[in-house]
C-alpha positions as CSV (number, residue, x, y, z in Angstrom):
1,M,38.7,-68.2,2.6
2,P,34.9,-68.4,1.0
3,E,34.6,-68.7,-2.6
4,A,33.9,-66.4,-5.0
5,G,30.5,-67.3,-5.4
6,T,29.6,-67.0,-1.7
7,V,31.4,-63.4,-1.4
8,A,28.8,-62.3,-4.5
9,T,25.8,-63.8,-2.9
10,S,26.7,-62.0,0.5
11,G,27.4,-58.9,-1.0
12,R,24.3,-59.0,-3.0
13,T,22.3,-59.9,0.4
14,A,24.0,-57.0,2.2
15,S,23.2,-54.5,-0.5
16,T,19.6,-55.8,-0.9
17,A,19.4,-55.3,2.8
18,D,20.4,-51.6,2.6
19,Q,18.1,-50.9,0.1
20,P,14.8,-50.5,2.5
21,V,16.9,-48.2,4.6
22,V,18.0,-45.9,1.7
23,F,14.4,-45.8,0.3
24,A,13.1,-45.0,4.0
25,R,15.7,-42.1,4.2
26,R,15.1,-40.5,0.8
27,F,11.2,-40.7,1.3
28,R,11.2,-39.5,5.0
29,V,9.1,-36.9,6.0
30,D,11.1,-33.7,6.8
31,R,9.1,-32.6,9.8
32,V,10.5,-29.0,9.8
33,A,9.2,-28.7,6.4
34,A,6.1,-30.1,7.1
35,V,5.6,-27.7,10.0
36,A,6.6,-24.8,7.9
37,A,4.2,-25.8,5.2
38,A,1.4,-25.9,7.8
39,L,2.6,-22.6,9.0
40,I,2.1,-21.0,5.8
41,V,-1.2,-22.5,5.1
42,V,-2.4,-21.0,8.4
43,S,-1.0,-17.6,8.0
44,V,-2.6,-17.3,4.4
45,A,-5.8,-18.3,5.3
46,W,-6.0,-16.5,8.2
47,R,-5.0,-13.4,6.4
48,A,-7.3,-14.1,3.5
49,G,-10.2,-14.3,5.8
50,L,-8.9,-11.1,7.5
51,A,-8.9,-9.2,3.7
52,A,-12.4,-10.6,3.3
53,R,-13.6,-8.5,6.1
54,G,-12.6,-5.4,4.4
55,W,-12.9,-4.1,1.0
56,F,-11.8,-1.1,-1.3
57,S,-10.7,2.1,0.1
58,Q,-9.6,5.5,-1.1
59,D,-7.0,4.9,-3.3
60,E,-8.4,1.7,-4.7
61,F,-11.5,3.6,-5.9
62,V,-9.2,6.1,-7.7
63,I,-7.4,3.6,-9.6
64,A,-10.0,1.5,-10.3
65,A,-11.8,4.2,-12.1
66,Q,-8.3,5.4,-13.9
67,A,-8.2,1.6,-15.1
68,L,-11.4,1.7,-16.7
69,D,-11.0,5.0,-18.2
70,A,-7.4,4.0,-19.7
71,R,-6.3,1.8,-22.6
72,L,-4.0,-0.6,-21.8
73,D,-0.8,1.1,-23.2
74,A,2.5,2.7,-22.3
75,D,1.0,5.6,-21.1
76,F,-1.1,4.2,-18.6
77,L,1.3,1.7,-17.6
78,L,4.3,4.1,-17.0
79,R,2.3,6.9,-15.4
80,T,3.0,7.5,-11.8
81,F,0.4,7.2,-8.9
82,N,1.2,9.0,-6.1
83,N,4.8,9.0,-7.2
84,H,5.1,5.2,-7.4
85,L,5.8,4.0,-10.9
86,M,4.7,0.7,-10.7
87,P,3.6,-0.7,-14.4
88,G,3.3,-4.5,-13.1
89,G,0.9,-3.1,-10.7
90,L,-0.9,-1.0,-12.6
91,L,-1.3,-3.8,-15.3
92,A,-2.7,-6.2,-12.7
93,A,-5.0,-3.8,-11.5
94,W,-6.5,-3.2,-15.0
95,L,-6.8,-6.5,-15.5
96,M,-8.4,-7.5,-12.1
97,V,-10.7,-4.4,-12.2
98,R,-12.2,-4.9,-15.8
99,S,-12.7,-8.7,-14.9
100,A,-13.9,-8.5,-11.1
101,G,-14.9,-4.8,-10.7
102,F,-16.2,-4.4,-7.0
103,V,-16.3,-8.5,-6.3
104,T,-14.1,-9.2,-3.4
105,W,-12.9,-12.6,-3.8
106,P,-10.9,-12.3,-6.9
107,W,-9.0,-9.7,-4.6
108,V,-8.6,-11.9,-1.8
109,L,-7.5,-14.6,-3.9
110,M,-4.7,-12.6,-5.5
111,L,-3.5,-11.4,-2.3
112,A,-3.6,-14.9,-1.0
113,V,-1.7,-16.5,-3.9
114,A,0.9,-13.3,-3.3
115,Q,1.6,-14.2,0.4
116,A,1.9,-17.4,-0.2
117,A,4.6,-17.2,-2.6
118,V,6.4,-14.9,-0.2
119,G,6.1,-17.4,2.8
120,I,7.4,-20.3,0.8
121,A,10.2,-18.1,-0.9
122,G,11.3,-17.1,2.7
123,Y,11.2,-20.4,4.2
124,R,13.4,-21.9,1.2
125,L,15.7,-18.7,2.0
126,L,16.1,-19.2,5.5
127,R,16.8,-23.2,4.8
128,D,19.6,-22.3,2.5
129,L,21.0,-19.4,4.5
130,L,20.6,-20.6,8.3
131,R,21.9,-23.8,10.2
132,P,19.2,-26.6,9.8
133,G,17.2,-27.3,12.9
134,W,13.6,-26.4,14.4
135,G,15.0,-22.7,15.1
136,L,14.2,-22.0,11.1
137,L,10.4,-22.1,12.4
138,V,11.2,-18.9,14.8
139,P,12.3,-16.0,11.8
140,L,9.7,-17.8,9.6
141,C,7.0,-17.0,11.7
142,L,8.3,-13.6,11.9
143,L,7.6,-13.3,8.4
144,L,4.4,-15.0,8.3
145,F,2.8,-13.5,10.9
146,S,3.9,-9.8,11.9
147,P,1.4,-7.3,12.0
148,L,3.6,-4.8,10.5
149,T,2.6,-6.8,7.3
150,L,-1.2,-7.2,7.7
151,E,-1.8,-3.9,5.3
152,A,0.1,-5.6,2.6
153,S,-2.1,-8.5,2.9
154,S,-5.7,-6.7,3.1
155,L,-5.4,-4.0,1.0
156,W,-5.2,-4.9,-2.7
157,L,-3.3,-1.5,-3.9
158,V,-1.1,-1.9,-1.0
159,G,-0.5,-5.5,-1.8
160,L,0.3,-4.8,-5.5
161,L,3.2,-2.6,-4.2
162,V,4.7,-4.4,-1.1
163,L,4.5,-8.1,-1.7
164,P,6.1,-8.3,-5.1
165,V,9.0,-6.1,-3.6
166,Q,8.8,-8.4,-0.7
167,L,8.9,-11.7,-3.2
168,A,11.9,-10.1,-5.2
169,L,13.8,-8.9,-1.8
170,V,13.2,-12.4,-0.7
171,L,14.6,-14.2,-3.8
172,A,17.5,-12.1,-4.9
173,V,18.8,-12.4,-1.3
174,R,18.5,-16.1,-1.9
175,A,20.3,-15.8,-5.4
176,Q,22.7,-13.5,-4.0
177,V,23.5,-15.9,-1.1
178,R,24.2,-18.6,-3.7
179,Y,26.4,-16.5,-6.2
180,V,28.7,-15.8,-3.2
181,R,28.7,-19.1,-2.5
182,T,29.5,-20.6,-6.0
183,R,30.4,-17.5,-7.9
184,R,28.0,-18.8,-10.9
185,R,26.8,-16.3,-12.9
186,R,23.7,-17.8,-13.5
187,H,22.7,-17.0,-10.0
188,L,24.0,-13.2,-10.7
189,A,21.4,-13.5,-13.5
190,T,18.6,-14.3,-11.0
191,V,19.7,-11.5,-8.9
192,A,19.2,-9.1,-11.7
193,L,16.0,-11.0,-12.8
194,W,14.6,-10.3,-9.6
195,L,15.6,-6.8,-9.0
196,V,13.8,-5.8,-12.1
197,F,10.9,-7.7,-11.2
198,G,10.7,-5.8,-8.1
199,L,11.0,-2.4,-9.8
200,L,7.9,-3.2,-12.1
201,F,5.9,-2.9,-8.8
202,D,7.5,-0.1,-7.0
203,P,10.7,2.5,-6.7
204,K,11.5,1.4,-3.3
205,A,12.8,-2.0,-4.9
206,L,15.8,0.0,-5.4
207,L,17.0,-0.6,-1.7
208,I,17.3,-4.4,-2.8
209,A,20.6,-3.5,-4.4
210,P,22.3,-1.9,-1.4
211,L,20.7,-4.5,0.7
212,L,22.4,-7.2,-1.2
213,F,25.6,-5.3,-0.8
214,L,25.3,-4.6,2.8
215,L,24.3,-8.3,3.6
216,T,27.5,-9.7,1.6
217,V,29.7,-7.7,3.4
218,F,28.5,-8.3,6.9
219,L,27.6,-11.6,6.5
220,F,29.9,-13.3,4.0
221,A,33.1,-11.3,4.0
222,R,36.0,-12.1,6.3
223,G,37.9,-10.0,8.7
224,A,37.7,-6.6,10.2
225,P,35.1,-3.9,8.8
226,W,37.5,-2.4,6.4
227,R,38.6,-5.6,5.2
228,S,35.6,-7.0,4.9
229,L,34.5,-4.1,2.7
230,V,37.2,-4.2,0.4
231,T,37.2,-8.0,0.1
232,A,33.5,-7.7,-0.8
233,V,33.8,-5.1,-3.5
234,V,36.7,-6.7,-5.2
235,R,35.5,-10.4,-5.1
236,Y,32.0,-9.6,-6.3
237,W,32.6,-6.8,-8.6
238,L,30.7,-8.1,-11.1
239,A,27.6,-8.4,-9.1
240,W,28.0,-4.6,-8.0
241,L,28.6,-3.3,-11.6
242,V,25.2,-5.3,-12.4
243,L,23.3,-4.0,-9.9
244,V,24.5,-0.5,-10.2
245,L,23.6,-0.6,-14.0
246,L,20.2,-1.6,-13.4
247,S,19.5,0.7,-10.4
248,G,21.0,3.5,-12.5
249,A,19.1,3.1,-15.7
250,Y,15.8,2.6,-13.8
251,L,16.3,5.9,-11.7
252,A,17.2,7.5,-14.7
253,F,13.9,6.8,-16.3
254,Y,11.8,7.1,-13.0
255,L,13.2,10.9,-13.1
256,T,11.6,11.7,-16.5
257,R,8.3,10.7,-15.5
258,P,6.0,13.5,-14.2
259,A,5.3,13.3,-10.3
260,R,4.1,15.5,-8.0
261,A,6.7,17.6,-5.5
262,L,8.2,15.5,-2.8
263,D,7.1,16.1,0.7
264,R,10.2,17.0,2.3
265,P,10.7,18.1,5.8
266,T,10.7,21.6,7.0
267,S,12.3,21.3,10.1
268,V,14.8,18.7,12.2
269,G,11.8,18.4,14.7
270,Q,9.9,16.5,12.1
271,V,12.6,13.9,11.2
272,L,13.3,13.3,15.1
273,T,9.6,12.8,15.5
274,F,9.2,10.7,12.4
275,L,12.1,8.2,13.4
276,G,10.8,8.4,17.1
277,D,7.6,7.0,15.7
278,L,9.1,4.7,13.0
279,L,11.2,2.9,15.2
280,G,10.0,3.4,18.7
281,K,6.2,2.9,17.7
282,T,6.0,0.7,14.6
283,V,9.2,-1.3,14.0
284,V,10.6,-2.4,17.5
285,P,6.9,-3.4,19.1
286,G,6.0,-4.9,15.7
287,L,8.9,-7.5,16.1
288,F,7.4,-8.8,19.0
289,G,3.6,-8.8,18.1
290,G,3.0,-5.0,18.5
291,P,1.5,-2.5,18.1
292,W,-1.4,-4.3,20.0
293,R,-3.6,-1.1,19.5
294,W,-4.6,0.5,16.3
295,T,-5.7,4.1,15.7
296,Y,-8.8,4.3,13.3
297,A,-8.2,5.9,9.9
298,G,-11.2,5.9,7.9
299,D,-11.8,3.4,5.1
300,G,-7.7,2.9,4.9
301,P,-5.9,1.0,7.2
302,P,-5.2,1.5,10.6
303,L,-2.0,3.4,12.3
304,V,-0.3,2.0,14.7
305,D,-0.8,3.2,18.5
306,P,0.9,1.2,21.0
307,Y,0.4,0.7,24.6
308,A,3.2,2.5,26.2
309,V,4.3,-0.1,28.7
310,P,4.7,-3.1,26.4
311,M,6.3,-0.7,23.8
312,W,9.2,0.1,26.3
313,L,9.2,-3.8,27.1
314,S,9.6,-4.5,23.3
315,W,12.8,-2.4,23.5
316,V,14.1,-4.1,26.5
317,V,13.6,-7.6,25.2
318,L,15.1,-6.2,21.9
319,A,18.0,-5.1,23.8
320,T,18.7,-7.8,25.9
321,L,18.3,-10.3,22.9
322,V,21.3,-8.3,20.9
323,V,23.4,-8.4,24.0
324,V,22.8,-12.3,24.5
325,T,23.1,-13.4,20.8
326,V,26.3,-11.0,20.3
327,R,27.7,-13.0,23.1
328,R,26.9,-16.4,21.7
329,R,28.3,-16.0,18.3
330,P,30.2,-13.0,16.3
331,S,27.8,-13.1,13.2
332,A,25.2,-12.1,15.2
333,A,26.9,-8.7,15.7
334,R,27.1,-8.3,12.0
335,A,23.2,-9.8,11.5
336,W,21.8,-6.8,13.8
337,L,24.2,-4.1,12.0
338,L,22.6,-5.4,8.8
339,L,19.0,-4.9,10.4
340,A,20.1,-1.3,11.5
341,C,21.7,-0.3,8.2
342,Y,18.7,-1.4,6.3
343,L,16.2,0.5,8.8
344,G,18.3,3.2,8.2
345,L,17.9,3.4,4.6
346,V,14.4,2.9,4.7
347,A,14.2,5.9,7.4
348,V,16.2,8.4,5.2
349,L,14.1,7.5,1.9
350,F,10.8,8.5,3.7
351,A,12.5,11.3,5.6
352,V,13.2,12.9,2.6
353,T,10.0,12.0,0.6
354,R,7.0,12.0,2.9
355,V,7.6,13.6,6.3
356,G,7.0,17.4,5.1
357,G,3.5,17.0,3.6
358,V,0.1,17.3,5.5
359,L,0.2,13.6,6.1
360,G,3.6,13.7,7.6
361,P,2.7,13.6,11.1
362,M,1.8,10.1,10.7
363,V,4.1,8.8,8.3
364,G,6.0,7.1,10.9
365,T,3.1,5.4,12.1
366,V,1.9,3.5,8.8
367,P,3.2,0.1,8.8
368,R,3.1,-0.6,5.2
369,F,6.2,1.8,4.9
370,V,8.4,-1.1,6.6
371,A,6.8,-3.9,5.3
372,D,9.5,-4.8,3.6
373,V,11.9,-4.4,6.7
374,V,10.1,-7.6,7.9
375,P,11.6,-10.2,5.7
376,V,15.2,-8.4,6.3
377,A,14.4,-8.9,10.2
378,A,13.8,-12.2,9.6
379,I,16.8,-13.0,8.0
380,C,18.8,-11.0,10.6
381,V,17.0,-12.6,13.6
382,G,17.7,-16.0,12.1
383,V,21.5,-15.2,11.9
384,A,21.8,-14.0,15.1
385,L,19.9,-16.9,16.8
386,F,21.0,-19.6,15.0
387,G,23.8,-18.9,12.9
388,I,24.7,-19.3,9.0
389,R,24.8,-22.8,7.6
390,D,28.7,-24.0,7.3
391,A,29.8,-20.8,8.7
392,D,33.0,-20.6,10.9
393,E,32.0,-18.3,13.8
394,K,35.7,-17.4,14.2
395,V,35.6,-15.6,10.9
396,G,33.6,-12.6,12.3
397,S,35.9,-12.1,15.7
398,A,37.7,-9.4,13.9
399,W,34.5,-7.2,14.3
400,P,34.5,-5.0,17.1
401,V,32.0,-6.9,19.7
402,P,30.9,-5.2,22.8
403,M,32.8,-6.4,25.9
404,I,29.8,-7.6,27.6
405,P,30.2,-9.6,30.7
406,R,29.0,-13.4,30.3
407,V,26.1,-14.5,32.0
408,V,26.5,-17.4,34.1
409,G,23.3,-19.4,34.8
410,P,21.3,-22.2,34.6
411,V,20.3,-23.1,31.4
412,A,17.0,-23.9,32.0
413,V,16.6,-20.2,33.0
414,G,17.5,-19.1,29.8
415,R,15.2,-21.9,28.1
416,V,12.3,-20.5,30.2
417,A,13.0,-17.0,29.3
418,T,13.0,-17.9,25.2
419,I,9.8,-19.7,25.8
420,A,8.2,-16.5,27.5
421,V,9.3,-14.2,25.1
422,L,8.0,-16.6,22.1
423,V,4.7,-17.2,24.0
424,A,4.3,-13.0,24.5
425,A,5.2,-12.5,21.1
426,G,2.8,-15.2,19.6
427,V,0.1,-13.8,22.0
428,G,0.6,-10.3,21.1
429,T,0.7,-11.1,17.3
430,V,-2.5,-12.7,17.7
431,W,-4.2,-9.7,19.6
432,S,-2.8,-7.5,17.2
433,T,-4.4,-9.3,14.1
434,V,-7.8,-9.5,15.8
435,R,-7.9,-6.0,16.5
436,F,-6.7,-5.1,13.0
437,G,-9.4,-7.2,11.7
438,D,-11.9,-5.5,13.9
439,N,-10.8,-2.0,12.7
440,W,-10.4,-2.8,9.1
441,G,-14.3,-4.4,8.8
442,T,-15.7,-1.0,9.2
443,K,-16.1,-0.1,5.6
444,H,-17.9,3.3,5.0
445,G,-17.3,2.8,1.3
446,R,-18.9,-0.7,1.0
447,E,-22.0,0.4,2.7
448,Y,-22.4,3.6,0.7
449,L,-22.1,1.4,-2.6
450,A,-24.5,-1.1,-1.4
451,T,-27.2,1.8,-0.7
452,T,-26.7,3.5,-4.1
453,Q,-26.9,0.4,-5.8
454,A,-30.3,-0.7,-4.2
455,E,-31.5,2.7,-4.7
456,L,-30.9,2.8,-8.4
457,A,-32.5,-0.6,-8.8
458,A,-35.6,1.1,-7.4
459,A,-35.1,4.6,-9.5
460,P,-37.2,5.5,-12.0
461,P,-35.3,4.7,-15.8
462,D,-35.3,8.3,-16.8
463,A,-33.7,9.2,-13.5
464,V,-30.5,11.5,-14.0
465,F,-28.0,12.7,-11.5
466,L,-25.7,15.7,-11.5
467,D,-21.8,15.0,-10.8
468,T,-20.7,15.8,-7.5
469,I,-18.5,14.4,-5.0
470,V,-18.7,11.2,-2.4
471,P,-18.4,11.7,1.1
472,D,-14.9,12.3,2.3
473,R,-14.9,9.0,4.6
474,V,-15.3,7.3,1.3
475,V,-12.7,8.9,-0.8
476,A,-11.0,12.0,0.6
477,G,-11.3,15.5,-1.3
478,Y,-7.3,15.9,-2.0
479,F,-8.2,13.1,-4.5
480,W,-10.4,15.4,-6.7
481,P,-11.4,14.9,-9.2
482,D,-11.1,11.1,-8.8
483,N,-13.8,11.7,-5.6
484,L,-16.7,12.6,-8.3
485,Q,-19.3,10.1,-8.1
486,S,-18.8,9.7,-11.9
487,H,-15.4,8.4,-11.0
488,F,-16.5,6.5,-8.0
489,F,-19.2,4.3,-9.9
490,R,-17.2,3.4,-13.2
491,P,-16.4,-0.1,-11.8
492,A,-20.1,-0.2,-10.0
493,P,-22.8,-3.0,-11.6
494,R,-25.3,-0.1,-11.7
495,R,-24.5,3.3,-12.6
496,P,-26.2,6.7,-12.4
497,V,-27.0,8.4,-15.7
498,F,-25.0,12.0,-15.0
499,V,-25.8,15.0,-17.0
500,E,-24.9,18.4,-17.7
501,V,-28.1,20.5,-17.7
502,A,-31.2,19.0,-16.2
503,E,-34.5,20.4,-14.6
504,R,-35.2,17.6,-12.3
505,P,-31.7,16.1,-11.5
506,L,-31.1,14.0,-8.7
507,T,-28.5,13.1,-6.2
508,F,-27.0,10.8,-3.5
509,D,-26.9,12.2,0.3
510,E,-24.0,11.2,2.7
511,Y,-25.5,7.6,3.1
512,G,-26.2,6.9,-0.6
513,R,-29.8,7.8,-0.8
514,I,-31.3,9.2,-3.6
515,R,-32.5,12.6,-2.9
516,A,-33.5,15.7,-5.1
517,V,-31.1,18.4,-5.8
518,T,-30.5,21.8,-4.1
519,V,-27.5,24.3,-4.6
520,E,-26.0,25.8,-1.4
521,G,-24.0,28.5,-2.1
522,T,-24.2,32.3,-3.1
523,N,-27.3,33.9,-4.4
524,I,-27.8,37.2,-6.6
525,L,-29.1,40.2,-5.0
526,P,-32.7,41.2,-5.4
527,G,-33.8,42.6,-8.5
528,Q,-35.5,46.2,-9.1
529,V,-38.0,45.2,-11.8
530,P,-41.4,44.8,-9.8
531,D,-42.9,41.2,-10.1
532,C,-39.8,39.9,-12.2
533,G,-37.2,40.5,-10.1
534,H,-34.1,40.7,-12.9
535,L,-35.3,41.2,-16.3
536,V,-33.4,39.6,-19.3
537,E,-35.0,40.6,-22.8
538,S,-33.5,39.9,-26.2
539,G,-30.8,41.9,-28.1
540,R,-29.0,42.9,-24.6
541,T,-27.0,41.2,-21.6
542,A,-28.3,41.4,-18.4
543,R,-25.6,41.7,-15.6
544,I,-26.8,40.4,-12.4
545,P,-24.9,40.8,-9.5
546,L,-24.1,38.2,-6.7
547,E,-24.1,38.7,-2.8
548,T,-20.3,37.8,-3.0
549,R,-17.3,37.6,-5.2
550,L,-16.3,33.9,-6.1
551,E,-13.1,32.6,-6.7
552,E,-12.3,30.1,-9.5
553,W,-14.2,26.7,-9.0
554,P,-16.1,24.3,-10.6
555,Y,-19.5,25.7,-9.3
556,V,-23.1,24.5,-10.0
557,V,-25.9,27.0,-10.9
558,E,-29.7,26.5,-9.8
559,F,-31.4,28.8,-12.3
560,G,-35.1,29.4,-11.6
561,Y,-36.9,31.7,-14.1
562,V,-40.1,32.6,-15.9
563,S,-40.0,32.6,-19.8
564,S,-42.1,34.2,-22.1
565,G,-41.3,31.6,-24.6
566,D,-38.7,28.8,-25.6
567,A,-35.4,30.4,-25.8
568,T,-31.7,29.9,-25.6
569,A,-29.7,31.8,-23.4
570,T,-25.9,32.1,-22.7
571,M,-25.0,32.2,-18.9
572,R,-21.4,33.6,-18.1
573,L,-19.5,33.7,-14.7
574,G,-16.0,35.5,-15.6
575,E,-14.2,33.6,-18.4
576,A,-16.8,30.6,-18.2
577,T,-19.9,30.3,-20.4
578,R,-22.4,27.8,-20.6
579,E,-25.5,27.9,-23.2
580,I,-28.6,26.5,-22.0
581,T,-32.5,25.7,-23.5
582,L,-35.1,27.7,-22.0
583,S,-38.6,26.4,-21.6
584,S,-41.8,28.7,-21.9
585,G,-43.3,29.4,-18.2
586,L,-42.1,28.9,-14.6
587,N,-39.2,26.4,-14.9
588,Q,-36.0,25.9,-13.1
589,L,-32.4,24.5,-14.5
590,Y,-29.4,23.1,-12.8
591,F,-26.0,22.6,-14.5
592,P,-22.2,23.5,-13.9
593,L,-20.3,26.4,-14.4
594,A,-16.6,26.6,-13.5
595,G,-15.7,30.3,-13.1
596,A,-14.9,33.4,-11.1
597,G,-16.3,36.9,-10.8
598,D,-19.1,38.7,-8.7
599,V,-21.8,39.3,-11.5
600,I,-23.9,36.4,-13.6
601,E,-24.2,37.9,-17.2
602,V,-27.2,36.2,-19.3
603,T,-27.6,36.6,-22.9
604,L,-30.9,35.3,-24.5
605,G,-30.1,34.0,-28.2
606,T,-33.5,33.9,-29.3
607,P,-35.9,37.1,-30.3
608,D,-39.0,38.3,-28.9
609,V,-38.5,36.8,-25.6
610,A,-38.2,38.1,-22.1
611,V,-37.0,36.2,-18.8
612,C,-37.7,37.1,-15.2
613,T,-35.5,35.7,-12.4
614,R,-35.3,36.0,-8.6
615,L,-33.3,32.7,-8.2
616,I,-30.0,32.1,-9.4
617,T,-27.6,30.2,-6.7
618,V,-24.0,29.5,-7.5
619,G,-22.3,26.6,-5.3
620,R,-22.2,23.0,-4.8
621,V,-24.8,20.5,-5.1
622,V,-26.4,19.4,-1.9
623,P,-29.1,16.6,-1.2
624,A,-32.7,18.5,-0.5
625,S,-33.9,17.9,2.8
């Protein structure tokens, strides 16, 4: 028997020998995590470059002008924008517009930071939820590179709506997974926190609550469907109570906010077309790198327009993937059901709120409407392919699984097929992203503003402008009055001086070049006074008939006249009046007059003055040729 001192020495020697091994294990590089970090960096950098090629578009000009016109108070933050209650987004927009204006890089940086946060949170969720290994990178790539989220990482207003909701969804799911596994209430508090965070940016975050319930039922409850449902309800009742209370309180407040009417569908055909577009053209091709082709949609993001052959192939691949994964593990059936249920929630939401409007026929091809489906799809694809960490696959055997014949064949065939699908999806993703970038790089608004800024720099200091609309391709007409030039130029470095009444005002043509003003519209009928036309004398009102009756509208009047002296006059069109100042001699004036009728009334307010006119045109401002 060795002596005690010898034993102790040997123990110390063994312990000392183990220390480098323990140290090496503790600080060994996690290769999967390192590759995941590299993928996140590549995704963020690639999409930041893509975003920098584009610029502001449509809604962003509108909200930028509103942010500059508004004070940072509850009235501004709690207003609805296109039916979106988004105080967090409006706060970010208010701060960014006032600090950055139309400068591009701060907006790109904001989107890049948000996208990086979603990527990091997504990887941590997948690592907690799925079995460890290189397979984690497959759903992570779907989350990071899916073309369905290109709009959210390129257009800052869409990013303010979508990226925070994506982040809230991912982190709420992660907290829910931890709550289900540990029953610790601090994780439930985290779930509530992230739900509230998402609701600060878009009402669509309300779908997080049913998603968490469905995820718990499908992936973390034992037994047959009814038993899983009852178990989830009873065991985690506190979570559902918290989510219902938060969602109900938010919804009650949201319904008190002023909003435009919902675009409800008018026929079953509209709904079926929408569902066909949403699932057939957008979601399923998007899961495999589609749509591969985009439809140009002006300065806004392009719409999906997939080629027919790859679109149908994507459906075949999805069906095959479902069959194979369901045969391999019962949890796959639950994962695919979870994805189908969430897609159903999204489809119902938009079917009852968006399909019936003017833009209804294209709603199903707008990728941002399903951007939040991408993280859910990443979760479900990961579970279907690789299984849940520490889960007993026999647990889900009580759920009905289709009796699909087991495919027997060489393992190599399956591996080759898997690699082929992954490579095809990767190539498709690259192609779709490049084509999106080419489309996104065309920005009429940027060219229009650049031209106006150069023109204003060279314009005389006394140049004045009449307010009118910008071209439709810059800001669409249905945004009126936010498509007025006075709104559009609010964040610009150089802003025109807009006036109500002017003798020689200026305007911009469709390319942004400064031009003299003329008015295109309805003229007056010829007057009967020789060498005068229509005579206006002090002490009585002259009624000058128009060629046609005008409906109520904010018109501009071009008034050419000869006056015997300086005077004041009042012009009336229906109920609308405008007081103007006349100068002696031959002159002309331009001024707005919002009214309706078939007669222009002119009343002089200065005695002993007479005015002759042959030119009064009521219409819209156009550049003189």
